[in-house]
VOPAGU-2260 file (C-alpha; in pm, 1 decimal, decimal comma):
REM VOPAGU-2260
SITE   aa  ch    i         X         Y         Z
SITE  UNK   A    0   16295,6   12123,3   -8505,1
SITE  UNK   A    1   16072,4   11831,3   -8573,4
SITE  UNK   A    2   16060,5   11567,1   -8304,8
SITE  UNK   A    3   16109,2   11207,1   -8401,5
SITE  UNK   A    4   15907,8   10943,0   -8217,7
SITE  UNK   A    5   16108,8   10655,0   -8066,4
SITE  UNK   A    6   16031,5   10322,5   -7921,7
SITE  UNK   A    7   15697,9   10128,2   -7963,8
SITE  UNK   A    8   15525,7   10433,5   -8107,7
SITE  UNK   A    9   15766,4   10450,1   -8392,3
SITE  UNK   A   10   15749,1   10076,2   -8457,6
SITE  UNK   A   11   15366,8   10064,5   -8464,6
SITE  UNK   A   12   15315,4   10229,0   -8809,6
SITE  UNK   A   13   15581,6   10003,9   -8965,5
SITE  UNK   A   14   15393,8    9693,8   -8822,5
SITE  UNK   A   15   15057,6    9781,0   -8978,7
SITE  UNK   A   16   15152,5    9669,4   -9336,6
SITE  UNK   A   17   15266,4    9330,9   -9199,0
SITE  UNK   A   18   14943,8    9281,2   -8997,3
SITE  UNK   A   19   14732,0    9380,7   -9299,3
SITE  UNK   A   20   14921,8    9141,0   -9527,2
SITE  UNK   A   21   14874,9    8860,0   -9269,6
SITE  UNK   A   22   14502,0    8929,3   -9245,7
SITE  UNK   A   23   14454,3    8934,8   -9614,9
SITE  UNK   A   24   14647,9    8601,2   -9651,5
SITE  UNK   A   25   14427,8    8447,4   -9380,4
SITE  UNK   A   26   14114,3    8577,5   -9549,4
SITE  UNK   A   27   14219,6    8432,5   -9886,2
SITE  UNK   A   28   14294,3    8095,8   -9725,8
SITE  UNK   A   29   13948,3    8088,1   -9567,2
SITE  UNK   A   30   13784,2    8163,6   -9903,8
SITE  UNK   A   31   13987,6    7905,2  -10080,9
SITE  UNK   A   32   13902,0    7633,5   -9813,4
SITE  UNK   A   33   13533,6    7741,8   -9831,7
SITE  UNK   A   34   13537,1    7712,1  -10209,2
SITE  UNK   A   35   13698,5    7364,8  -10189,5
SITE  UNK   A   36   13434,9    7247,7   -9937,1
SITE  UNK   A   37   13156,2    7385,1  -10150,5
SITE  UNK   A   38   13290,2    7197,7  -10456,1
SITE  UNK   A   39   13318,1    6876,4  -10258,2
SITE  UNK   A   40   12962,0    6921,0  -10120,8
SITE  UNK   A   41   12813,5    6980,7  -10470,9
SITE  UNK   A   42   12998,4    6683,1  -10614,4
SITE  UNK   A   43   12874,5    6456,1  -10331,5
SITE  UNK   A   44   12517,7    6583,5  -10382,2
SITE  UNK   A   45   12536,0    6523,1  -10761,0
SITE  UNK   A   46   12690,3    6179,5  -10727,1
SITE  UNK   A   47   12447,6    6080,0  -10455,3
SITE  UNK   A   48   12147,7    6188,8  -10668,4
SITE  UNK   A   49   12277,2    6009,7  -10974,5
SITE  UNK   A   50   12324,6    5688,7  -10767,3
SITE  UNK   A   51   11982,2    5715,4  -10618,4
SITE  UNK   A   52   11828,8    5777,0  -10965,7
SITE  UNK   A   53   12008,9    5482,6  -11104,7
SITE  UNK   A   54   11886,8    5240,5  -10830,6
SITE  UNK   A   55   11536,7    5389,7  -10821,5
SITE  UNK   A   56   11259,6    5171,3  -10986,3
SITE  UNK   A   57   11119,3    5480,8  -11153,4
SITE  UNK   A   58   11252,2    5810,9  -11259,0
SITE  UNK   A   59   11277,7    6082,5  -10997,1
SITE  UNK   A   60   11241,4    6381,8  -11221,4
SITE  UNK   A   61   10960,2    6214,3  -11417,7
SITE  UNK   A   62   10769,1    6134,7  -11088,8
SITE  UNK   A   63   10791,8    6486,5  -10947,9
SITE  UNK   A   64   10444,4    6581,0  -11092,6
SITE  UNK   A   65   10295,0    6291,4  -10895,2
SITE  UNK   A   66   10451,9    6418,9  -10570,2
SITE  UNK   A   67   10127,2    6579,7  -10448,2
SITE  UNK   A   68    9891,7    6319,6  -10579,9
SITE  UNK   A   69    9877,7    6089,2  -10269,1
SITE  UNK   A   70    9851,9    6385,3  -10012,2
SITE  UNK   A   71    9579,7    6537,4  -10226,6
SITE  UNK   A   72    9385,1    6210,2  -10232,6
SITE  UNK   A   73    9423,1    6168,9   -9853,5
SITE  UNK   A   74    9307,2    6526,7   -9778,4
SITE  UNK   A   75    9021,1    6526,1  -10030,2
SITE  UNK   A   76    8882,3    6203,4   -9878,3
SITE  UNK   A   77    8926,2    6340,2   -9525,0
SITE  UNK   A   78    8742,9    6654,8   -9623,2
SITE  UNK   A   79    8453,7    6455,9   -9766,8
SITE  UNK   A   80    8428,4    6272,5   -9441,0
SITE  UNK   A   81    8508,2    6570,0   -9218,2
SITE  UNK   A   82    8188,1    6509,2   -9015,9
SITE  UNK   A   83    8345,4    6188,7   -8883,5
SITE  UNK   A   84    8662,6    6356,4   -8749,1
SITE  UNK   A   85    8527,6    6437,3   -8398,0
SITE  UNK   A   86    8419,5    6069,1   -8346,4
SITE  UNK   A   87    8760,6    5955,8   -8469,9
SITE  UNK   A   88    8929,4    6188,1   -8230,6
SITE  UNK   A   89    8746,5    6009,9   -7948,5
SITE  UNK   A   90    8814,0    5665,1   -8088,8
SITE  UNK   A   91    9190,2    5714,0   -8108,7
SITE  UNK   A   92    9226,0    5902,2   -7788,7
SITE  UNK   A   93    9304,5    5591,3   -7574,1
SITE  UNK   A   94    9577,9    5500,8   -7818,5
SITE  UNK   A   95    9718,6    5855,0   -7804,4
SITE  UNK   A   96    9725,6    5828,6   -7414,0
SITE  UNK   A   97    9919,8    5500,3   -7450,5
SITE  UNK   A   98   10170,7    5667,5   -7684,3
SITE  UNK   A   99   10200,8    5959,9   -7436,8
SITE  UNK   A  100   10263,9    5720,0   -7147,8
SITE  UNK   A  101   10541,5    5554,7   -7345,3
SITE  UNK   A  102   10699,2    5886,7   -7435,9
SITE  UNK   A  103   10663,8    6031,8   -7082,5
SITE  UNK   A  104   10802,9    5722,3   -6896,1
SITE  UNK   A  105   11092,1    5684,0   -7138,4
SITE  UNK   A  106   11174,7    6059,6   -7117,2
SITE  UNK   A  107   11169,4    6045,2   -6732,6
SITE  UNK   A  108   11392,0    5737,1   -6718,6
SITE  UNK   A  109   11623,9    5864,7   -6994,3
SITE  UNK   A  110   11638,8    6217,2   -6847,9
SITE  UNK   A  111   11739,1    6087,8   -6500,5
SITE  UNK   A  112   12011,1    5873,2   -6655,1
SITE  UNK   A  113   12115,1    6174,4   -6872,6
SITE  UNK   A  114   12158,9    6385,2   -6556,7
SITE  UNK   A  115   12380,7    6137,5   -6398,9
SITE  UNK   A  116   12585,4    6082,3   -6714,2
SITE  UNK   A  117   12619,7    6453,1   -6779,8
SITE  UNK   A  118   12756,8    6524,3   -6430,0
SITE  UNK   A  119   12994,6    6223,9   -6448,0
SITE  UNK   A  120   13126,8    6335,3   -6786,2
SITE  UNK   A  121   13168,4    6709,5   -6742,7
SITE  UNK   A  122   13520,9    6839,3   -6686,9
SITE  UNK   A  123   13556,6    7018,0   -6353,3
SITE  UNK   A  124   13247,2    6842,1   -6203,5
SITE  UNK   A  125   13313,6    6469,3   -6251,7
SITE  UNK   A  126   13420,0    6287,4   -5925,7
SITE  UNK   A  127   13635,7    6043,3   -6136,5
SITE  UNK   A  128   13807,9    6245,4   -6410,7
SITE  UNK   A  129   13977,8    5947,5   -6563,3
SITE  UNK   A  130   13640,4    5783,7   -6636,3
SITE  UNK   A  131   13502,9    6088,5   -6831,0
SITE  UNK   A  132   13595,0    5921,5   -7169,0
SITE  UNK   A  133   13413,9    5604,4   -7068,1
SITE  UNK   A  134   13086,7    5788,7   -6989,8
SITE  UNK   A  135   13118,2    6000,8   -7304,1
SITE  UNK   A  136   13164,1    5690,7   -7528,7
SITE  UNK   A  137   12862,8    5525,2   -7361,7
SITE  UNK   A  138   12653,5    5834,3   -7459,9
SITE  UNK   A  139   12789,4    5824,4   -7804,4
SITE  UNK   A  140   12692,7    5452,7   -7837,2
SITE  UNK   A  141   12345,9    5526,9   -7702,3
SITE  UNK   A  142   12288,5    5808,8   -7958,0
SITE  UNK   A  143   12429,2    5606,7   -8247,8
SITE  UNK   A  144   12168,3    5328,4   -8212,8
SITE  UNK   A  145   11831,3    5429,3   -8351,6
SITE  UNK   A  146   11524,7    5359,0   -8132,1
SITE  UNK   A  147   11363,5    5132,3   -8387,2
SITE  UNK   A  148   11673,9    4909,0   -8410,1
SITE  UNK   A  149   11689,8    4870,9   -8030,6
SITE  UNK   A  150   11310,0    4803,5   -8021,1
SITE  UNK   A  151   11331,6    4535,3   -8290,6
SITE  UNK   A  152   11613,3    4353,5   -8091,7
SITE  UNK   A  153   11409,1    4380,5   -7768,7
SITE  UNK   A  154   11094,0    4246,3   -7936,3
SITE  UNK   A  155   11272,4    3918,8   -7999,9
SITE  UNK   A  156   11382,3    3909,3   -7632,1
SITE  UNK   A  157   11084,4    4045,7   -7442,8
SITE  UNK   A  158   10804,3    4016,8   -7700,9
SITE  UNK   A  159   10576,1    4295,6   -7819,1
SITE  UNK   A  160   10422,7    4558,4   -7609,1
SITE  UNK   A  161   10516,6    4897,2   -7454,2
SITE  UNK   A  162   10814,4    4774,7   -7238,1
SITE  UNK   A  163   11060,8    4731,2   -7532,8
SITE  UNK   A  164   10955,3    5073,5   -7665,6
SITE  UNK   A  165   11016,8    5238,6   -7327,6
SITE  UNK   A  166   11364,2    5077,6   -7292,7
SITE  UNK   A  167   11463,1    5167,3   -7655,2
SITE  UNK   A  168   11351,1    5524,2   -7628,2
SITE  UNK   A  169   11490,0    5574,6   -7282,2
SITE  UNK   A  170   11828,4    5441,7   -7387,4
SITE  UNK   A  171   11853,2    5674,3   -7682,9
SITE  UNK   A  172   11726,3    5960,2   -7471,7
SITE  UNK   A  173   11993,7    5913,7   -7214,1
SITE  UNK   A  174   12269,5    5953,1   -7474,8
SITE  UNK   A  175   12106,4    6250,3   -7651,4
SITE  UNK   A  176   12010,3    6448,1   -7342,4
SITE  UNK   A  177   12331,3    6348,0   -7165,6
SITE  UNK   A  178   12531,5    6520,9   -7442,3
SITE  UNK   A  179   12321,8    6841,3   -7420,1
SITE  UNK   A  180   12313,5    6842,3   -7041,7
SITE  UNK   A  181   12697,7    6814,0   -7023,1
SITE  UNK   A  182   12746,3    7103,6   -7263,2
SITE  UNK   A  183   12517,8    7324,5   -7043,2
SITE  UNK   A  184   12697,0    7211,1   -6727,2
SITE  UNK   A  185   13036,0    7296,3   -6867,9
SITE  UNK   A  186   12931,5    7661,7   -6888,7
SITE  UNK   A  187   12813,1    7673,2   -6523,3
SITE  UNK   A  188   12980,5    7900,1   -6274,3
SITE  UNK   A  189   13202,8    7690,1   -6046,2
SITE  UNK   A  190   13224,6    7944,8   -5765,0
SITE  UNK   A  191   12922,6    7807,1   -5578,6
SITE  UNK   A  192   13067,4    7464,0   -5612,4
SITE  UNK   A  193   13398,1    7582,6   -5467,3
SITE  UNK   A  194   13216,2    7755,9   -5175,9
SITE  UNK   A  195   13022,4    7439,2   -5093,7
SITE  UNK   A  196   13341,6    7230,6   -5106,2
SITE  UNK   A  197   13508,9    7470,4   -4864,1
SITE  UNK   A  198   13243,2    7399,9   -4602,9
SITE  UNK   A  199   13271,4    7028,1   -4641,8
SITE  UNK   A  200   12979,5    6949,6   -4881,8
SITE  UNK   A  201   12982,3    6621,5   -5059,0
SITE  UNK   A  202   12981,1    6569,6   -5436,6
SITE  UNK   A  203   12604,6    6518,0   -5450,6
SITE  UNK   A  204   12541,0    6825,4   -5235,8
SITE  UNK   A  205   12771,9    7041,2   -5450,4
SITE  UNK   A  206   12589,0    6923,8   -5769,7
SITE  UNK   A  207   12237,2    6964,8   -5616,8
SITE  UNK   A  208   12296,4    7307,1   -5464,4
SITE  UNK   A  209   12568,8    7454,4   -5685,6
SITE  UNK   A  210   12506,8    7330,6   -6037,5
SITE  UNK   A  211   12145,5    7220,3   -6075,3
SITE  UNK   A  212   11991,0    7571,7   -5992,7
SITE  UNK   A  213   12207,6    7721,1   -6269,2
SITE  UNK   A  214   12135,7    7461,1   -6540,4
SITE  UNK   A  215   11764,6    7375,9   -6445,5
SITE  UNK   A  216   11597,6    7604,0   -6706,1
SITE  UNK   A  217   11803,0    7488,2   -7000,8
SITE  UNK   A  218   11780,5    7123,8   -6887,9
SITE  UNK   A  219   11404,1    7138,6   -6857,0
SITE  UNK   A  220   11377,7    7302,3   -7194,3
SITE  UNK   A  221   11584,1    7024,4   -7352,9
SITE  UNK   A  222   11393,8    6759,5   -7163,8
SITE  UNK   A  223   11059,1    6891,7   -7286,0
SITE  UNK   A  224   11188,7    6926,5   -7640,7
SITE  UNK   A  225   11304,6    6559,0   -7609,1
SITE  UNK   A  226   10951,8    6465,9   -7490,2
SITE  UNK   A  227   10821,7    6605,4   -7819,3
SITE  UNK   A  228   11071,4    6388,7   -8015,3
SITE  UNK   A  229   10984,4    6082,0   -7804,9
SITE  UNK   A  230   10607,0    6124,5   -7882,1
SITE  UNK   A  231   10707,8    6098,5   -8254,2
SITE  UNK   A  232   10934,9    5807,7   -8178,0
SITE  UNK   A  233   10665,8    5624,9   -7981,5
SITE  UNK   A  234   10431,2    5669,9   -8280,3
SITE  UNK   A  235   10684,7    5535,5   -8519,6
SITE  UNK   A  236   10762,8    5231,7   -8302,9
SITE  UNK   A  237   10389,5    5150,3   -8325,1
SITE  UNK   A  238   10462,9    5045,2   -8686,4
SITE  UNK   A  239   10681,6    4756,4   -8557,0
SITE  UNK   A  240   10433,0    4621,9   -8307,3
SITE  UNK   A  241   10484,1    4838,6   -8005,9
SITE  UNK   A  242   10117,0    4951,6   -7972,1
SITE  UNK   A  243    9996,0    5304,8   -7931,7
SITE  UNK   A  244    9858,8    5535,4   -8195,1
SITE  UNK   A  245   10137,4    5434,1   -8439,0
SITE  UNK   A  246    9974,5    5091,4   -8462,6
SITE  UNK   A  247    9641,5    5239,2   -8554,8
SITE  UNK   A  248    9807,5    5466,6   -8809,7
SITE  UNK   A  249    9972,0    5157,9   -8963,5
SITE  UNK   A  250    9634,2    4985,1   -8989,8
SITE  UNK   A  251    9466,1    5281,1   -9134,8
SITE  UNK   A  252    9727,5    5326,4   -9405,6
SITE  UNK   A  253    9729,1    4950,5   -9482,4
SITE  UNK   A  254    9361,9    4954,4   -9560,0
SITE  UNK   A  255    9423,2    5243,6   -9799,1
SITE  UNK   A  256    9148,8    5432,9   -9967,3
SITE  UNK   A  257    8834,3    5454,7   -9751,3
SITE  UNK   A  258    9026,7    5492,0   -9430,2
SITE  UNK   A  259    9226,0    5819,9   -9505,4
SITE  UNK   A  260    8999,5    6010,2   -9273,0
SITE  UNK   A  261    9145,1    5806,5   -8994,8
SITE  UNK   A  262    9493,8    5884,9   -9110,1
SITE  UNK   A  263    9423,5    6260,1   -9098,4
SITE  UNK   A  264    9252,0    6230,7   -8759,5
SITE  UNK   A  265    9561,2    6057,9   -8609,4
SITE  UNK   A  266    9794,0    6318,0   -8763,1
SITE  UNK   A  267    9585,4    6597,6   -8626,1
SITE  UNK   A  268    9591,5    6437,7   -8277,5
SITE  UNK   A  269    9969,1    6409,2   -8287,8
SITE  UNK   A  270   10002,4    6769,0   -8415,2
SITE  UNK   A  271    9787,2    6911,0   -8139,6
SITE  UNK   A  272    9980,2    6705,5   -7883,0
SITE  UNK   A  273   10307,9    6850,5   -8006,1
SITE  UNK   A  274   10165,5    7208,6   -7989,7
SITE  UNK   A  275   10047,8    7156,8   -7631,0
SITE  UNK   A  276   10387,6    7019,9   -7518,2
SITE  UNK   A  277   10566,1    7307,3   -7689,5
SITE  UNK   A  278   10344,0    7568,5   -7502,9
SITE  UNK   A  279   10398,4    7385,8   -7170,7
SITE  UNK   A  280   10773,4    7397,6   -7244,7
SITE  UNK   A  281   10765,8    7768,6   -7300,1
SITE  UNK   A  282   10559,7    7832,7   -6981,3
SITE  UNK   A  283   10774,2    7609,6   -6759,6
SITE  UNK   A  284   11097,4    7760,9   -6883,5
SITE  UNK   A  285   10965,1    8116,3   -6835,2
SITE  UNK   A  286   10855,6    8036,4   -6471,2
SITE  UNK   A  287   11202,8    7893,6   -6387,9
SITE  UNK   A  288   11388,4    8181,9   -6544,4
SITE  UNK   A  289   11169,9    8475,0   -6434,9
SITE  UNK   A  290   10999,8    8327,5   -6133,7
SITE  UNK   A  291   10635,4    8220,6   -6053,8
SITE  UNK   A  292   10496,7    8555,1   -6157,4
SITE  UNK   A  293   10602,0    8519,2   -6520,6
């Protein structure tokens, strides 16, 4: 006599068609939503391009063949005067040092502020949980304001020079790094913090001994990546009177033809600086993760 299964084992085969139908319905909905988003994206791209083409003084498509004309002119002139590049490197080195000083000081100040903001705005770590939204909105506001806008306002208040640039970049850095630091801290293991709290450690001790050792590699990697970005930002702020190598680049481009070798020399210096910072970032992170023997 054949045995008939009873209970959950008998109900399982009958439940499979329902599960399959629900899965297919969910898959169809995802595809439908994806198609709608794709159509909206394409429509926005087309409308934005048509608006830009309408407001442009010249035609975008008709100007595409000239896209490489200016870079070709710059590179050809720099190649003709390539013998001058070593002397130009030496000439612009003090300006590069000034730009690096602005970037380093602003990254240090912004990074220290970001550490505090991240710990004060991370759920499970913040000493005042009710103030978490306040600290998060402050970081949002700091990220929303571009460095150049803050610098232009500070120029009217403090005058030109490196100080407005440092304040502007540090403020933006605190918001950007604070967000990244907070996301890393949210994934940290809370068991060391709980153990430190059980023996009477204060909030600062719990953070320094229980959280920082876990998040230090990622935080350092983010900070060094931000240093690269701040070197670029420091160079850009030179265009609005903040000094550094950006000011020299502005002058070289204003003079136009005959000074393009200086433009290329400045770009090469900035490129080499970014490469060196990137290599230092990889080395420092490897040492923190794998130890001094890495």
